[in-house]
TILO-345469 format. One record per residue (C-alpha): residue number from 1; residue in one letter; x, y, z negated. Coordinates in nm, 4 decimals. Last residue first. Layout:
<recs>
+-----+------+----------+----------+----------+
: seq : type :       px :       py :       pz :
+-----+------+----------+----------+----------+
: NUM :    A :        X :        Y :        Z :
...
+-----+------+----------+----------+----------+
</recs>
This chain:
<recs>
+-----+------+----------+----------+----------+
: seq : type :       px :       py :       pz :
+-----+------+----------+----------+----------+
:  83 :    R :  -9.8250 :  -6.1695 :   7.2690 :
:  82 :    T :  -9.5875 :  -5.8996 :   7.1525 :
:  81 :    P :  -9.3129 :  -5.9675 :   6.9030 :
:  80 :    T :  -9.2521 :  -5.6927 :   6.6540 :
:  79 :    A :  -8.9313 :  -5.4949 :   6.6955 :
:  78 :    D :  -8.7821 :  -5.3743 :   6.3708 :
:  77 :    E :  -8.5254 :  -5.6564 :   6.3619 :
:  76 :    S :  -8.3777 :  -5.5279 :   6.6887 :
:  75 :    P :  -8.3598 :  -5.7551 :   6.9905 :
:  74 :    T :  -8.0021 :  -5.8440 :   7.0805 :
:  73 :    T :  -7.8904 :  -5.7532 :   7.4335 :
:  72 :    A :  -7.7938 :  -5.3901 :   7.3761 :
:  71 :    A :  -7.6423 :  -5.4606 :   7.0342 :
:  70 :    L :  -7.4294 :  -5.7366 :   7.1838 :
:  69 :    R :  -7.3104 :  -5.5089 :   7.4624 :
:  68 :    A :  -7.2221 :  -5.2360 :   7.2117 :
:  67 :    A :  -7.0358 :  -5.4828 :   6.9910 :
:  66 :    D :  -6.8408 :  -5.6201 :   7.2890 :
:  65 :    L :  -6.7547 :  -5.2668 :   7.3994 :
:  64 :    R :  -6.6342 :  -5.1740 :   7.0505 :
:  63 :    A :  -6.4254 :  -5.4919 :   7.0269 :
:  62 :    K :  -6.2759 :  -5.4223 :   7.3692 :
:  61 :    A :  -6.1809 :  -5.0696 :   7.2634 :
:  60 :    G :  -6.0150 :  -5.1999 :   6.9479 :
:  59 :    I :  -5.8163 :  -5.4586 :   7.1437 :
:  58 :    L :  -5.7123 :  -5.1859 :   7.3897 :
:  57 :    W :  -5.6023 :  -4.9488 :   7.1131 :
:  56 :    E :  -5.4030 :  -5.2199 :   6.9364 :
:  55 :    E :  -5.2433 :  -5.3172 :   7.2700 :
:  54 :    C :  -5.1321 :  -4.9595 :   7.3253 :
:  53 :    R :  -4.9743 :  -4.9545 :   6.9795 :
:  52 :    R :  -4.7995 :  -5.2866 :   7.0451 :
:  51 :    A :  -4.6601 :  -5.1471 :   7.3728 :
:  50 :    L :  -4.5372 :  -4.8393 :   7.1866 :
:  49 :    A :  -4.3583 :  -5.0539 :   6.9292 :
:  48 :    E :  -4.1927 :  -5.2609 :   7.2041 :
:  47 :    G :  -4.0902 :  -4.9440 :   7.3866 :
:  46 :    R :  -3.9372 :  -4.7986 :   7.0719 :
:  45 :    E :  -3.7362 :  -5.1181 :   7.0235 :
:  44 :    W :  -3.6208 :  -5.1086 :   7.3863 :
:  43 :    L :  -3.5279 :  -4.7413 :   7.3558 :
:  42 :    A :  -3.3211 :  -4.8123 :   7.0444 :
:  41 :    L :  -3.1505 :  -5.1034 :   7.2195 :
:  40 :    S :  -3.0792 :  -4.8870 :   7.5240 :
:  39 :    Q :  -2.9340 :  -4.6116 :   7.3071 :
:  38 :    E :  -2.7005 :  -4.8621 :   7.1384 :
:  37 :    L :  -2.5978 :  -5.0103 :   7.4737 :
:  36 :    T :  -2.5285 :  -4.6648 :   7.6106 :
:  35 :    S :  -2.7848 :  -4.5107 :   7.8401 :
:  34 :    S :  -2.7425 :  -4.4627 :   8.2165 :
:  33 :    G :  -2.9406 :  -4.7693 :   8.3198 :
:  32 :    Q :  -3.2032 :  -4.5713 :   8.5080 :
:  31 :    E :  -3.4498 :  -4.8522 :   8.4364 :
:  30 :    L :  -3.4218 :  -4.7879 :   8.0624 :
:  29 :    E :  -3.5157 :  -4.4219 :   8.1100 :
:  28 :    N :  -3.8119 :  -4.5143 :   8.3279 :
:  27 :    V :  -3.9289 :  -4.7706 :   8.0714 :
:  26 :    V :  -3.9047 :  -4.5141 :   7.7908 :
:  25 :    R :  -4.0966 :  -4.2513 :   7.9894 :
:  24 :    I :  -4.3720 :  -4.5021 :   8.0743 :
:  23 :    L :  -4.3920 :  -4.5993 :   7.7065 :
:  22 :    E :  -4.4219 :  -4.2312 :   7.6157 :
:  21 :    D :  -4.7159 :  -4.1923 :   7.8510 :
:  20 :    R :  -4.8849 :  -4.5075 :   7.7220 :
:  19 :    A :  -4.8399 :  -4.4079 :   7.3566 :
:  18 :    Q :  -4.9796 :  -4.0597 :   7.4191 :
:  17 :    E :  -5.2695 :  -4.1952 :   7.6244 :
:  16 :    Y :  -5.3637 :  -4.4536 :   7.3625 :
:  15 :    S :  -5.3579 :  -4.1886 :   7.0934 :
:  14 :    L :  -5.0580 :  -4.1799 :   6.8634 :
:  13 :    E :  -5.1282 :  -4.1443 :   6.4921 :
:  12 :    S :  -5.0197 :  -4.4979 :   6.4005 :
:  11 :    M :  -4.6836 :  -4.4415 :   6.5725 :
:  10 :    T :  -4.6210 :  -4.1225 :   6.3766 :
:   9 :    P :  -4.7005 :  -3.7919 :   6.5428 :
:   8 :    A :  -4.4092 :  -3.5620 :   6.6265 :
:   7 :    P :  -4.3662 :  -3.2755 :   6.3825 :
:   6 :    S :  -4.4910 :  -2.9318 :   6.4857 :
:   5 :    T :  -4.2176 :  -2.6897 :   6.5893 :
:   4 :    M :  -4.2671 :  -2.6786 :   6.9667 :
:   3 :    A :  -4.6445 :  -2.7187 :   6.9505 :
:   2 :    D :  -4.6823 :  -2.4047 :   6.7385 :
:   1 :    M :  -4.7208 :  -2.3817 :   6.3608 :
+-----+------+----------+----------+----------+
</recs>
């Protein structure tokens, strides 16, 4: 299956970059103001979902960074104290 016929990823499958790029496209389209009210509402809802997806990625990334920092500053249980 090529890229043109493959199904679009679901919201939960979007990478941060994919969600961010689509959110930028949605915002640009809304700012143009050429959509009907119904189209604008659909775009707004899609934008809200994309923003939530981006936030999920950023919260997850922060949690990973916090865990890595904690692991780097916490002495391991295997380490024996030296005197």
